[in-house]
N, C-alpha and C positions, 0 to 999 in steps of 0.2 A: 504494500500500500504506500503511495507517495506520502512523504512527510510534509506537513504544513510548516512553512517557515513562519516563525513568530518572533517579534521583538523580544529582547532579553527580559528576564524576570525583573530586573531592576526597573525597567520601563513601566511594567505593570505596578510594581510596588510604589514607584514615585507617583504614578497617576492616581492610585488609590489613596495614598497619604495626602495628596494635594486637595482631595475633597474634604478632608477633615481638619485642615489647619488654615485658619484665617485670622487676621488681626484687624479689627475694626476700630474706627475712631468716631465717636459721637461728636457732632458739630453743634455748638450752641453759641449764638443763635444759628438756626438753620440757614443754609445758603440759598439765595434766590437763583433759580435756573429755569431752563426750558427743556422739555422732552416732547418730540413729535409736535412742535410748535405751540405746546401748551405750557403755562407756568407751573413750576413745581418748587417744592421746598426740600432741599437735600439735607437729610438729617444725619447720615453717616456715610463714611467713605472707607474703602480698603483698597489694597493693591489689586484686588480682583473684581471689585464692583462697588455699587452704591445703593442706598435706599432713599426713597423720597416719598413725600406726601403730595397729593394733587386732587383736582376736582374732576377732570375728564378721565373716563375709563380707558384702559389700555388692554391689549391682548397678550397672552402668553406667546413668546416667540417674536413679538414685534420688535423691529430694529429701527433705530433712529439715532441722531446725535443728542447726547446729553450736554447741554451748554450751561456752564456754571459761571456766575459772576462773583469774583473774589476781590475785595478791596486791595489795591496795591499790586495786582497781577493783571495781565491782559486777559481777555475772555478765553476761557478754557473749554475745549470741546473734547468729548470722549465718544467713540463709537460704542454703542450699548445695545444689548438685547434683553428683553424682559424674560426673567426666569420664574418669577412668581408675582402675583398681585392679589390683593384682598381688600375688603372694605376696611376703612380706618375705624378701629374700635373707639377712638377718642373723638370722632367727628362724623356725625351722620351725613351720608351723601358724599363723603370723600373716600379716598383710597390710599393704601400704602403699597408701594411696588419696590421689588428688588431687581436690579439689573446686573448683568455681567458686563464689565467694561473691557475694551480692547485698546490699550494705550501703552506706550513704552514705560517701564517701571520708573525711570528717572523723572518722568513728568508727574506721576502720582507722588513720588517722594518729594519733589519740589513743592507741590501743592500742600502736602501734609506738613512739611517743614515750615512753610509760610503761615499756615493756620496755627501751628503749635507756637510760633513766635508771637502770634496775636492772642495766645491763650484761649483759643476757641475749640480745642479738641480735648476729649477725654478718651484715653486708650482703653479698649476692651479686648481682652484675649479670649477668644472663643476656642476652647480646647476641643478638637475633633479627633484626638487620639483614641477616644472611646465614644461610643454612641450614647445618646441620651434616651432615657425612658420617661415618658410622661406618667405622673402618678395621679390616679383618680379613684376615689376621692383623695384630696391632698393628705399628706402624712404629717401627723403632729410630731413636733420635735422641739429641741431647745438649742439656742445659740448663745453660748456663754451664760447658760442657766436661764435665759429669757425665752418665753414661749415664741415659737415660730412654726411655720408650715412649709413642708417640702413640696414643691410643684413638679420638679423633675430631678432625675438622679442619674449619674453615671459612675463608673469606677474611678473617675478622676475629678469629679466635681458635682455641684448641686445648684439648683436655683431655689431660693427660699423667699418666703413672704414675711415681712416684718412690719412693725408699727412705726418704725423710724428709719431714716437712711443710715447705712453703715459706711464708715470711712474707708475709702479705697486703700488697699494694702494692709488694713488692720487684720489681726489674726484672732482666732478663737477656737472653740470646741463645738462641733455639731454632734448632738446626741439624739438617737431615736431608737425605736424598737419595732421589729417586724415579727409578730408572734412571740416565740420564746427567744428570738435572737436579738441581743442588745448590741448597738453599734455606737461607738464614740470615736470621732476622728478629729484631728487638728486640721484647720483649713485657713485660707487667706481670702479676703474679699477682693475679687477682681473688678467688680463694678456694682453700682447701686443706683436705682432710679425710681421715681414715683410711678406707681401702677396706674396706667391710663384709665382703666375702667373704674378705679376707686382711689381718688387722690389722697385718701387718708391712710393708705398702705403703700409699702415699698417692696420692690423686688430687688434681690441681690444675687449675684453670681459668685459662687465659691470655688476656689481651686483646692483640691484635696490631693496631697502627695504621699499618702500612706494608706496601708491596709486595703489595696484594690481588691484582693480576693474576698475579704469580708464584705465589701460593698457589692461585689458581683453576687455573692451568696444572698445578700438582702434583696437585690434586684430579682434574683431567681425566685425567691419566696413570694415577692410581690407579683411577679408574672404568673406563677402557679395559682395565686389567689385571684387572678383577674384584675389586680389593682394597678398594674403597670403595663404599658404598651410602648413599643418602639416609637420614637418621635417620627411620625409619618411624613411630616413636612420636610425634614432634612433628608429622610430616606428617598422621597420622591425626587428631590433635587439631585441627589447623588446618583440615582438610577438614570436620570436624564443625561448626566455627564458621562456615565459609564457607556451608555448607548452611543453618544456622540464620539467617544474615544474609540469604540469598536468600529464605527463607520470610518473613522480616520485611518485606523490601522489596516482595515481590510484592503485598501488600495495597494498596500505594500506586501501582501501575503499571497502565497500560492494556494490553490484550491485543494480541499480534501474531499475525495469522492463521497457523496451522500450527505455532506454537511455544508450548507452555505457559509462562506468564509466569515461574513459579518456576524452570523449567529455563533459560529465557533469562537470567535474572539470575544463576543459578549459573554458567553458562558465562562470562558477562561478568566476574563476580568472579574466576574462575580466570584469565582472560586478564589482568586487572589485577594479580593476584598474581604472575604470571610476568613481567609487564612491570617490576614493582618489584623483582624478585628475580633478578638474573642467574645466581646460583649454582644456584638451583632450576631456572630455565629451561634451563640447560646440561644438567642431568640429563634433563629431559623431552624436550628436542629430540633428545638422543642416543637416547632410547627411540623417538621418532618416526621417526628415520632407520632404525632397525632394523625398525620396523613397515612403513615404505614398501617396504623390501627383501623383506618376506615376501609371497609370492604370495597367501597366504590373505587378505590385507588387501583385495584387490579384491573378494572375495566378502563378507567381513564388514562392510566399510565403504566401499562404492563411492563414496559421495557425497563423501568426504574423503580418498580413497586417495592423491591426489597433493599434498596440502596439509599440510606438516609442522606449521604452527601449529595447525591444527584437530586433527591427530592427537595433538599434545602435550597438548591439553586433554582429548581423549578418554581418553588413557592416565592423565592425572592423576586423572580422575574414575573410574578403574578400569573403564572401558568401560560405565559404568552408564547413560549417556545414549545414545539412538538416534543413530547417526552422521548420519542425514539431518537431525535437529534441530540438531546442531552445524553442519552445512553451511548450513542456512538462517540460523542466527544469525550466521555469518560472512559471509552473503550471497554464497556461492560460486555460480558459474554452474552 
C-alpha cells in the first residue's frame, strides 16, 4: 500500500498547541474602529485576533478590514475574518464578535507597545495548555476563606465569581469539595473584571501551578455526575482551525487508497490533539466508552465499534467522518 506523506509530528504538535495558547490585552477605554464599514468598539487585542462590540450583525466567516483609530498612530488596518459572534449580554440589540486577524507580528507588537505606554491595556493570559470545563450548577468554594463560586475549571486554572474585584497577580488558596474529594490549591489571579450580567459581582481568572492530577480527578467526578461539560465554544473554534489546517496540509500530501487525503489529515490532527491534551482526551474517551456500550454502535459504526481510540475521534468530529474511513486511517483489521 502506498505510504501517505505527512508533515512531521512537530508540525502537528505546534498546530495543536497554537490553538490553546493566546495572550490577550483588554483595552480601556475601548478603541473606536470600523469593520465591514460599520462602527465598532474594540475591547481587546492579541497577536492572533481581536474582539469588538457593535450594532450591525455580522456572519461567521465574513472577511473585511478591521480599521482601528489609535491616538498618536496612523490609522491601523488588519485583515480579519469572523470566527464567532453572539448577542452582547450587556446591551440588548448589540453584538460581540471575535475575529482572527492576519497582520505581521511587529505591527501588532507596535500597537500593543503604544497602548501599554498610554496605560490602556490590561494583560490577560488565557492558558490553553489544558481545556476548560464549564460547571453547572456552579460549584461552591472558598478563596482565601471567603465564599466564592467556581464557573469553570481546568487542570491549570479556574474562573471564579466573587463579590469584589481581586488584585491582579495576588495569590491565595482555592478550596472546594466534589463528593468525598477535598481539593485545596494555591493559585494566582490572572485577571478580574465586573460581571456584565450582574454589576454587583466579579469574575476572576486563576492560574493554578500545582496538583493537576487532583484537579483532573475532581473534573472527572464532576463529569460523571453530569455537572461539568467541555467548554463547547472553545472546542468549536478549535475544530474549525483543525479542519482548516487539514485542508492546508492536504495540498502537500500524497493520496492513500480508500481515504480522502483531507479526511486522513483531519483524523491525524485530532489524534495528535488528544495525545497532547489529557484533559480533553479524558472527556472523549469517556464518550467513547458510552458509545461502545450502546448496541446501536454496531450498526452505525461496525468498523470501529470495539476501538475506543477510533470512537473518540469519531465523536470529537461529531460523527461527520465515515467510520470505515476512520478505521482505515487507524489501520484497524
